[in-house]
C-alpha positions, 0 to 999 in steps of 0.5 A: 080876858080882853073884850073889844069896846069901841076902839079899846080892849078892856081888862079889869083884872083886880079893881080892888084893895090898896093902901088905906085911904088918906088920913087912915092909920093901920088898926091895932091887933084885935082887942089890943091883944098882948104878945103871945106868951110861949111857955114851952116845956120840951118833954111835957107832951108825948108824940101822939103816933108811934111814940118812940119810933121814927116819924115824918110829916106831910104838913107843918105849922103855918103852911099856906092853905086856902083861906087859912094857915095850917094849924098844926102838924100832919103826921104821916101814917104810912098811907094807912088808917087805924094806927093808935092815937095816944093822949099827949099828956094827962087831962080830960076830953073837952070837946068831941066833934064830927064835921063833914069837911075840915077836921072830920072826927076830932078830939080836943084834950085839955091839960093841967098846964092850960094847954089843949091838944087837938087830934083830927081826921080820926077814923074811930074813937076808943070804946068809951068816947065812941059810945058817948059820941054815937049815943049823942048822935042818935039822941040828936039824930044828926051825923054832924055834931059838936059836943062839950063834955063836962070837965073831968067827965072823960079823964085821960092819962098820958099815953092812953089810946084815945082813937085810931087815925083815919082820913075823915073830913077834908083830909087829902089822905090818911094821916093825923092832924095834931095841934097844940093851943094855949089857954087863949086858943093861940096855936103853938108850933108843936115842933118847939117841943123837940119831939125825938120822933122827928128829924129834920136835916133838910134846909128850906129852899127857894122856888121863885121870888117876885118884886112888885111896884107899890106906888105910882112913882115905883118902877121895876125894869122900866115898868109899873108891874109885878115880875117873878124870878127863879133863884139859882142854887150856887155851888156853896148852897146859897142862892142867887139870880141870873137876871138883871133887876133895876128898880126905884121907889117903894118895892114889895118883895114876895117869896115862893119857898118851901121846906121838907123834913127828913124822910118825907117827900112832902113840901111844907111851909116856911117857919121864919123869913128874914129880909135885909137891905144893905145889911139892915133888917127890913122884915122878919116873919116868924110862925111859932104861934098865932091866934086861931081866930085870925087865920083868915088874915092869910089872905093878906099875908100872901099874894091872894091875886096870884094864888087865885090866878095861878095857884101859887102861894107867895109870902109877902115880905112886907105887911100889906095894909089891912093885915092885923097879924102880929107875926112880923117885925119891920123897919120903921113900923110906925110909918104905914107906907114902909112896914117892910117895903124896900125903899129904893129912892136914892138912885144907888145899887142895893143888896138884898138878902133873904134868909129862910129858916125852919124850926130846926134852924136849917137855913137857905140864903138868897142874895141879889143886887138891885140896880137903880131904875132911871127909866121914869125920867130918862125914857123919851115919851114918844111913840112909833107911828101906827095906822092900827086902831087904838087898843087899851088895857086897864088893870089895878094893882094896890091903889093904882089904876094902870092904863096902857094904850097902844097904837095912838096916832100921835108920836107924843102921847096925849093926856088921859081925860078922867071923868068923875061925875061932872068933874073932868081932869087930865092925867099926863102919860107916866111912861112909854114901854114897848110902844105903849103909853102908860098912865098911872092913876092913884085911886086915892086921888081919883076914882074915874067912872070913865077914862078917855085917851085919844079917840077911845073912851072906856068905862071903869065901872068904879062906883065908890071907895069902901073903907074897912072898919065901918058899916057901908051900903052901896045901892043902885037899881040892880043891887044893894051891897051891905058891907059890915065893919069886918067885911073888908081887909082893906079899902075896896075900890068898888066896881059893879056891872051887870053882865050880858045874859043877866049876870052880876059882877062885883069886882073880881075874885082876886080880892079877898073878903074877911067876913061875908058881904050882904047882897040884895039882887033885884032881878025880875023874870025868874019863874022858879024862885024856889030852886033858882039861887045865886052861883059864883061862876068863873071864867071857864064856866065852873059853878059854885053854889052860893044860895040865897032867899027870895022876897018878890023879885029880890034875892038876898045872899051872903058871899065871902068871895067877889066875882061873877054871879049868875042865877041858875036853876037846879031842877034835878034831884040828887042821885042815891043808890043803895050799894048794900042792904044786909043785916050786918050793914047798909051802904049807899052812894049819893051825888048831886050835879049842881047845888050839892048835897045839903042833908041826908036821912036814913030810916030802918023800919021807921027808926032813925039810923046813923049814916057815916058820910065821906063826901070825898067818896060820895059814900054813906054807911050805917053805924048802928047804935048796938053794933052786935045787933043785926038789921032784921031780915026784911026790914024796910029801909028809906034813904032821903037825900036833899040838895041845896036847892031843895030837891029831894030824892027818896029811895027804898029797899029791904034788908035781905040775907045774902044767899050763899053762893052755889058751889059749882057742879063738878064736871063728870070725868070721862071713863077710859075704855078698857082694852080687851 
């Protein structure tokens, strides 16, 4: 992560989102949404899998997932597919859809009380619904489809079998995904309905917590930093910390915690969190309901940077700037700088209590004490002499650029010089830690293009502040970036640079985007524009197709992720291979080594054939309109597969009746000679 530049080591870890710009106030919830009304009548819905029997879960409402909160329950099916799925209440089918990923095969039922239940990852639908779905797929000649039958067209009664459970779409194994939504499409925690099929006598548990500094005046154990700690479970069942902690200023608390249900080994999410400081409630989070369209705000609910770097999904126990979710109650919500942040300002010890609850009111409690941190004023700002070359690290966190410089020749650290256009200003050293001079620069006040300390100078690549809530454009000779009003969650300190070898870096992938960013990349010398597109490439070389369209030397594309982009050419067609060509069914395997599969199409004697697709197994198999009618012996089969770069592969075959296996000939038995 560190590259030598002159006398410096540079690492821009997360040049990005921070506090709202000066003078801004947090936005109200979208459309000034009123609080969600939770009208829950236990017993109204029946359990959709093995009703009356003992069941368990592999996922709960609000579990932290990639870019979304889990929207309901994942009900275990014993690792099997094909269990009957029952309608949870009277109503009618309001929607049937088939998705390659996500829900897979899914049914939505609308009920007389205005609620909707959702059943996902289904294997097959019952005869009536399956026939309707298949006929519409054949009529529109498409595998993926989204149908909205007329109200009452397909009525259901409570307890009707509507489908069989499966493993379709983005499922990681066989189970039923089950949701309950209200009339405004808000998701309601199904566990509020007290299903007797589920038991939970297991309390939540802490895995780690983290504390982080949030302003230039904050310190944690003598530094501006984020540190994590492992809670220890005591004999009485409560949790504590064995490591001493000192802190001052505004501090953010984060937790890595999980819940389990009786009879299940799976880790589920946390339903409710409560944080108290010296007995005073500072923050509560409750996941009993949330608006479905706001699910992407998970990326500012959790610590997105830690999730991207380490795969750990921490709950923030404060409301980050740009977070519009209405899941919280905080101390002094009218003060934007507070909203759950811990104010450790008075130089005294403070007791912190964190309580976790699940939907069954099982709880876990963590208690620890934070001692005052006086290092910012008491530590001598002097360095030990060194004859090594100067080296520096630059990172950003929230709205603070942190510059740590080692091996300065002077015992007293000099001021850092900040270059902003024609303006040059000085920034005094903030503190000394581990023989490094640390400078903390408030990016709401300064946005330096370069920083110089001692004899070393390094470019930050910072270009401008981009404010959420309005359309903004950044342009230079290489790239044009078009931010819509909803592209950003929070203020972005835009950093752009061209990479060696022709790449483009826009900040880092540790900064989340809400809606796509429009990019126009001006780049010459691309010979094959038809198959050369934009890809996101991480630091270990993994590629992810982004796409784009060319107009002369400019590639236009949209991205929901920041990071490093490369122009890569996919000139290799996808691979397709028939596995079976028999009257009772056709199957094939399809793969692509770079841009990924975009579409497929199968024909039998010139007639379109529906092929079911499981991308997890790269498998296609036929689904005939008339299941009882076999494919003719000798029928010609054509399979055409197209990747995202436009490469096409076509394979042909002929249906043939499998020849019966010849019975092995019996070995002759040797006759015994009769003795005379």
